[in-house]
C-alpha positions in Angstrom: -6.3 7.2 -19.4 -8.9 9.7 -18.4 -8.2 13.4 -18.6 -7.9 14.9 -15.1 -10.6 17.4 -15.9 -13.0 14.5 -16.5 -12.3 13.0 -13.0 -13.0 16.2 -11.0 -9.7 15.8 -9.2 -7.1 18.5 -9.4 -3.3 18.0 -9.6 -3.0 19.6 -6.1 -5.5 17.1 -4.7 -3.5 14.2 -6.2 -0.3 15.6 -4.8 -1.8 16.0 -1.3 -3.2 12.5 -1.5 0.1 11.1 -2.5 1.8 12.8 0.4 -0.7 11.4 2.8 -0.2 7.9 1.5 3.6 8.3 1.6 3.4 9.5 5.2 1.2 6.5 6.1 3.7 4.1 4.4 6.6 5.7 6.3 4.9 5.2 9.6 4.9 1.4 9.2 7.5 -0.8 10.8 10.6 -1.2 8.5 9.8 -4.8 7.7 6.2 -3.9 6.7 7.5 -1.0 4.7 9.8 -3.4 2.8 7.0 -5.9 2.1 4.7 -3.1 0.8 7.6 -1.7 -1.3 8.0 -5.1 -3.0 4.2 -5.4 -3.4 3.8 -2.0 -4.9 6.6 -2.8 -7.4 4.7 -5.9 -8.5 6.8 -8.6 -6.9 5.0 -11.9 -5.9 5.1 -13.1 -2.3 7.7 -15.7 -3.3 9.9 -13.1 -5.0 9.6 -10.7 -2.0 10.3 -13.5 0.4 13.4 -14.5 -1.4 14.8 -11.0 -1.0 13.6 -10.5 2.5 14.4 -14.0 3.9 10.7 -14.7 4.6 8.4 -17.5 3.4 5.6 -16.8 1.0 3.1 -17.0 3.9 5.1 -14.7 6.1 5.1 -12.1 3.2 1.3 -12.5 2.8 0.7 -12.2 6.5 2.8 -9.0 6.8 1.2 -7.5 3.7 -2.2 -8.1 5.2 -1.1 -6.5 8.4 0.4 -3.5 6.6 -2.7 -3.0 4.5 -4.9 -3.2 7.6 -2.8 -0.5 9.4 -2.7 1.7 6.3 -6.5 1.4 5.8 -7.0 2.5 9.4 -4.5 5.4 9.1 -6.2 6.5 5.8 -9.7 6.1 7.1 -10.6 3.4 4.6 -13.5 1.1 5.8 -13.7 -2.6 5.5 -16.3 -2.4 2.8 -14.0 -0.2 0.7 -11.1 -2.6 1.3 -13.1 -5.6 0.2 -13.0 -4.3 -3.4 -9.3 -5.2 -3.3 
């Protein structure tokens, strides 16, 4: 792992960034929050769907919708998102 001094990013900047992302996540509809929580915890669409009562495709669709909303709220462009 890179030393923070090597990245040019301070601990304060990281903390502010984390708060901004958390606020964006909290602004999502509850179902989209749940899908993103499972995604961030590394669950597959099938696993998430099993817990949420959704099909794999419904989880993928909601995850895509949530990511699009989050990108807009965080000012991330389509070209930046395509690296995903």
